[in-house]
Structure formats: C-alpha cells, structure tokens
LUMSETI-542073 format. One record per residue: residue number from 1; residue in one letter; x, y, z of N, C-alpha, C in turn. Coordinates in steps of 0.2 Angstrom, whole numbers. Each point is the difference from the previous one (the first is absolute). Example, Ala and Ser with C-alpha at 12.3 -4.5 7.8 and 13.67 -1.06 7.14 Angstrom:
REM LUMSETI-542073
   seq   type      nu      nv      nw     cau     cav     caw      cu      cv      cw
     1      A      66     -28      39      -4       6       0       4       6       0
     2      S      -2       5      -4       4       6       1      -4       5       3
REM end
This chain:
REM LUMSETI-542073
   seq   type      nu      nv      nw     cau     cav     caw      cu      cv      cw
     1      M     -65      69      62       2      -5      -3      -5      -2      -3
     2      Q      -5       1       1      -8      -3      -5       0       2      -7
     3      K       4       7       0      -1       4      -8       9      -3      -3
     4      I       3      -3       4       5      -4      -4      -4      -7      -3
     5      E      -3      -3       5      -4     -10       0      -3       3      -7
     6      R      -6       6      -2      -3       2      -3       3       0      -7
     7      M       6       5       0       4      -1      -6       3      -5      -3
     8      I       2      -6       4      -1      -7       0      -3      -4      -6
     9      V      -7       2       5      -3      -6      -2      -3       2      -7
    10      S       0       7       1      -3       5      -9       4      -3      -5
    11      L       8       2       2       4      -4      -6      -1      -5      -2
    12      I      -2      -6       7       1      -6      -2      -6      -3      -5
    13      L      -7       4       1      -5      -2      -3       1       4      -8
    14      A       5       6      -1       1       1      -6       2      -4      -4
    15      S       5      -3       4       5      -5      -5      -2      -6      -1
    16      L      -3      -1       3      -7      -8      -1      -2       1      -8
    17      L      -6       6       3      -4       4      -6       4      -2      -6
    18      V       5       6       2       8       0      -9       1      -6      -3
    19      G       1      -6       5       3      -7      -1      -4      -6       0
    20      C      -6       1       1      -3      -5      -2      -2      -1      -6
    21      H       3      -4      -3      -3      -1      -7      -2      -6      -1
    22      A      -2      -5       5      -1      -5       0      -7      -1       0
    23      S      -5      -3      -3      -6      -2       3      -2      -3       3
    24      S      -6       1       4      -5      -5       6       3      -9      -1
    25      T      -2       0      -6      -2      -5      -3       7      -6      -3
    26      Q       7       5       0       7      -1      -2       0      -8       4
    27      Q       4      -3      -3       3      -5       5       7       2       6
    28      L      -1      -6       5       5       6       5       7      -4      -2
    29      R       6       6       0       9      -1      -5       2      -6       6
    30      G       1      -5      -1       4      -4       4      -4      -4       5
    31      L      -6       3       3      -2      -2       6      -4      -5      -1
    32      Q       0      -5       5      -5      -6       2      -4       0       3
    33      H      -8      -4      -1      -4       1       6      -3       5       3
    34      D       1       0       8      -1       6       4       7       4       4
    35      E       7      -2      -5       5       4       0      -1       5       0
    36      P      -4       6      -3       1       8       0      -4       1       5
    37      L      -3      -5       5      -3       3       6       5       2       6
    38      R       5      -6       1       4       2       2       5       7       0
    39      I       2       3      -5       2       4      -1      -4       8      -2
    40      A      -7      -2      -3      -3       6      -2      -2       4       7
    41      G       1       7      -1      -2       2       6       2      10      -1
    42      V       0       2       4       3       6       2       7      -1       8
    43      W       2       2      -2       7      -3       5       4       8       3
    44      Q       0       0       4       3       6       4       9      -2       1
    45      L       4       3      -1       8      -1       1      -1       3       9
    46      V       3      -5       2       1       1       8       7       0       3
    47      E       5      -4      -4       6       1       0       6      -2      -6
    48      L       4       3      -2       5       1      -5       7       1       2
    49      H       3      -5      -2       8       1      -3       3      -1      -4
    50      D       7       2       0       2      -1      -8       9       1       4
    51      W       2      -6       0       5      -2       1       7       0      -7
    52      N       6       2       1       4       1      -5       3      -8      -1
    53      S       4      -2      -1       5      -5      -3       3       0       8
    54      E       3       4       3       2      -1       5      -5      -1       8
    55      G      -4       0      -1      -4       0       3      -5       5       6
    56      E       3       7      -4      -2       5       5      -6       0      -2
    57      D      -6       5       3      -6       0      -1      -1      10      -3
    58      V       2       0      -9       1       8      -1      -9       3      -2
    59      S      -5      -3       3      -7      -1      -2      -1      10      -2
    60      S       2       2      -5       0       9       1     -10       2      -1
    61      L      -4      -6       0      -6       2       3      -3      -1       6
    62      G       3      -2       5      -1       0       6      -4      -9       3
    63      V       2      -1       3      -3      -5       5      -6      -1       0
    64      H      -4       4       0      -8       1       1      -2       4      -5
    65      A       3      -1      -6      -4       4      -6      -6       1      -3
    66      P      -3       2       0      -8      -1      -2       0      -1      -7
    67      G      -5      -7      -2      -2      -2      -7      -4      -6       1
    68      L      -2       2      -8      -6      -5       1       3      -3      -5
    69      F      -3      -9      -1       0      -5      -6      -7      -1      -2
    70      V      -2       0      -6      -7      -3      -3       1      -5      -5
    71      Y      -5      -6       6       2      -5      -5      -5      -3      -5
    72      T      -3       2      -6      -6      -4       1      -2      -6      -3
    73      P      -7      -3       2       0      -7      -2       1       0      -8
    74      N      -1       3      -4       2      -2      -9       7       2      -2
    75      G       5       0       8       7       2      -6       2       8       1
    76      N      -4       5       0       3       5       2       3       3       6
    77      L       6       6      -1       2       1       6       2       5       1
    78      S       1       6       6       1       8       0       4      -3       7
    79      L       7       5      -1       4       0       8       4       8       0
    80      H      -2       1       6       2       7       2       3      -1       6
    81      I       6       4       1       2       2       6       6       6       0
    82      M      -1       2       6       2       8      -2       4       0       9
    83      T       5       5       1       3       0       3      -2       2       8
    84      E       1      -2       5      -3      -3       9       2      10       0
    85      H       3       5      -2       4       5       2      -6       6      -3
    86      E      -4      -3      -5      -6       6      -4      -5       2       6
    87      R      -2      -5       4      -5       1       5       3       6       5
    88      D       6       2       0       1       6       4      -3       5      -2
    89      L      -3       2      -9       2       4      -3      -8       1      -1
    90      I      -5      -2       2      -6       1       0      -3       6       1
    91      D       1       2       7      -1       4       2       0       8      -2
    92      R       7       0      -5       2       5      -1       1       3      -6
    93      D       3       7      -6       1      -1      -4      10      -3      -1
    94      T      -3      -4      -6       5      -3      -1       6       3      -5
    95      S       6       1      -1       4       5      -7       2      -5      -5
    96      D       1       2      -5      -1      -5      -6       8      -3       0
    97      A       4       1       5       6      -2      -1      -1      -7       6
    98      E      -6       3       6       0      -9       4      -5      -3      -4
    99      L      -4       1      -7      -5      -1      -2       5      -6      -5
   100      G       7       2      -3       1      -4      -3       5      -6       2
   101      R       3       3       7       4      -5       3      -4      -6       4
   102      I      -9       0       0      -5      -2       4      -2      -6      -8
   103      F       0       4      -4      -5      -5      -5       7      -4      -6
   104      R       6       1       2       5      -4      -1       0      -8       0
   105      P      -2      -2       5       1      -6       3      -8      -2      -1
   106      Y      -7       1      -2      -4      -4       0       1      -4      -6
   107      I      -3      -5       2      -3      -7      -6      -7       0       0
   108      G       0       1      -8      -7      -2      -1      -2      -4      -7
   109      Y       0      -4       1      -3      -4      -6      -7      -5      -4
   110      F       1      -1      -3     -11      -3      -3       4      -6      -5
   111      G      -4      -3       1      -1      -5      -7      -3      -7       5
   112      T       2      -6      -5      -3      -5       4       4      -5       1
   113      Y      -4      -5       5       6      -7       3      -3      -6       0
   114      D       5      -4       1      -1      -7      -2       4      -3       8
   115      V      -3      -5       3       1      -4       5       2      -6      -1
   116      D       8      -3       3       1      -7      -2       1      -3       8
   117      Y      -7      -4       0       1      -2       7       6      -5       2
   118      E       4      -4      -5       1      -7      -1       9       3       4
   119      N       1       5      -4       6       6       4      -1       6       2
   120      M      -8       2       2       1       3       6       4       8      -3
   121      T      -4       2      -7       2       6      -2      -6       3      -4
   122      I       1       9       3      -4       2      -6       4       5      -4
   123      T      -2       0      -5       2       2      -7      -5       8       0
   124      H       4       5      -1      -3       7      -3       2       0      -7
   125      H      -5       2      -2       1       2      -6      -1       6      -3
   126      I       3       5       2       2       9       0      -3       1      -9
   127      E      -7       5       1      -3       2      -5       2       8       0
   128      G       2       3       8      -2       6      -2       3       2       9
   129      A       7       5      -1       2       2       7       4       4       0
   130      K       0       4       8       5       6       0       6       2      -6
   131      L       5      -6       1       5      -1      -4      -1      -5      -5
   132      P       1       5      -8      -1      -2      -4       6      -6      -4
   133      N       5      -3       3       2      -5       0      -1      -7       1
   134      R      -5       0       6      -4      -5       3      -7      -2      -5
   135      I       0       5      -6      -8       0      -2       3      -6      -7
   136      G      -5      -7       1       3      -6      -4       2      -6       2
   137      R       5       3       6       3      -6       5      -6      -3       5
   138      S       5      -7       0      -6      -5       8       5      -1       6
   139      A      -4       2       2       6      -1       9      -5      -6       4
   140      V       5      -6       1      -2      -6       3       3       2       8
   141      R      -7      -1       3       1      -1       9       0      -6       2
   142      T       5      -2       3      -1      -4       4      -7       1       5
   143      F      -5      -6       4      -4       3       5      -3      -4       5
   144      Y      -2      -2       4      -2      -2       5      -5       4       6
   145      F      -5      -5       3      -5       4       5       4      -3       8
   146      E      -2       6       4       2      -2       5      -4       5       5
   147      E      -4      -5       3      -3       4       6      -7       3      -5
   148      G      -1      -2      -5      -5       5      -4       3       3      -6
   149      D       5       2       4       3       8      -4       3      -5      -7
   150      L       0       4      -6       5       1      -4       8       0       0
   151      I       3      -5      -1       6       3      -3       5       0      -4
   152      L       2       5      -3       4      -1      -6       7       3       3
   153      D       5      -8      -3       5       0       2       7      -3      -4
   154      F       4       6      -4       2      -3      -6       7       3      -1
   155      T       3      -2      -2       7       2      -2       2       3      -8
   156      N       3       4      -1       2       2      -7       4      -4      -2
   157      A       4       3      -7       5      -4      -1       9       1       0
   158      N      -3       7       5       8       4       4       0      -1       7
   159      G      -4      -5       2       0      -3       7      -4       5       4
   160      W      -4       3      -2      -6       6       5      -4      -4       2
   161      R      -2       0       8      -6      -5       0      -5       6       0
   162      F      -6       1       0      -5       5       1      -6      -7       3
   163      F      -3       4       5      -5      -2       4      -8       2       3
   164      R      -4      -1      -4      -6       3       4      -5      -4       3
   165      R      -4       2       4      -5      -2       3      -6       4       0
   166      L      -4      -4      -1      -7       3      -4      -5      -3       5
   167      K      -7       6       3      -4      -5       1      -6       2      -2
   168      R      -5      -5       1      -6      -1      -4      -3       7       1
   169      I      -2       6      -2      -6       3       3      -7       0      -3
   170      E       1      -5     -10      -6      -1      -1      -1      -5      -4
   171      S      -3      -6      -2      -1      -5      -4      -3       4      -5
   172      L       0      -3      -7      -3       1      -6      -3      -8      -3
REM end
C-alpha cells in the first residue's frame, strides 16, 4: 500500500506544481479573513458514495477508495481518487487489460477553488483533468464539517447524490 500512497502523493505534488500559477502575494479568490484556514490542508478520502436518482449506491471506485484532496491557503487545489481495488494489484504483475480496467474510474484534476461560507459551497475551477471535457469547468460542491471531517455532499442536475468524507491529515 505504501507504493500506491507514494504514487498518489507524487501525482498530487506534480499536479500542484503544474497547476500553481498563483503567486504567494496573489489575493485569495473569494475568501475572507481566516476562511481558507478551515479548508486549506491535505485531506484523505475515508468514505465515498455515489447514489443514482433511484437511491442505489453505484460507486464504481468503492466505498473506501483511496484519495487525497489538497486545498492550499492561496486557493489552489489538487484532487486524486483511485479505485480501492487497485490495492489488490500492488504485489503482482498487472496485465494491460487490468491496467485499462483500473485506470478508467480514476478521478484526477487540479485548478483553483473558492469557498462560499454563506452558502456552504466550495467551487472547484478545473484547469487540468484526466477527463478533458472537465477542463475549464467549475464544479460546485456543498460542504459541512462533522467531528473534524470535511464532508462534501452534493446532488447533480440528474438527481445523483455524491458523498465524500475527508479526514485532515495535514494543515497548510
């Protein structure tokens, strides 16, 4: 598992370096006072659910999919989630077919973010992504805090509900 975790951290750091175009003196986008300190940090994904409009949990990544969300104090973000099933492949050779199957559901993007505490939303402004059709889009995520965890809980226009429980592993 350490090999996968190192790979995720390397991907996140690389995407932050590529995606960081904000200077250290740049104004915080849409954030007031100490608000970024509540969100800024490295967050480990500990629970994931995707419910379709009929209420069925159809999460292709798995409930315990490994992932990291990085929100920097100056408004940059990097997000990576892979399937929990990739852990099964760590200690053995992997065929091309298996690699294709496991990389399809991978979620990864970077960009900037804004926090609206009045409406309790985080907006991800996607500048680079595994899926090219997400580049240039903004994704609004409803959030709240529960027992120190950051909860992203939002519904899309098709009635699908997405739930992500994140545990802070590092403050920035």
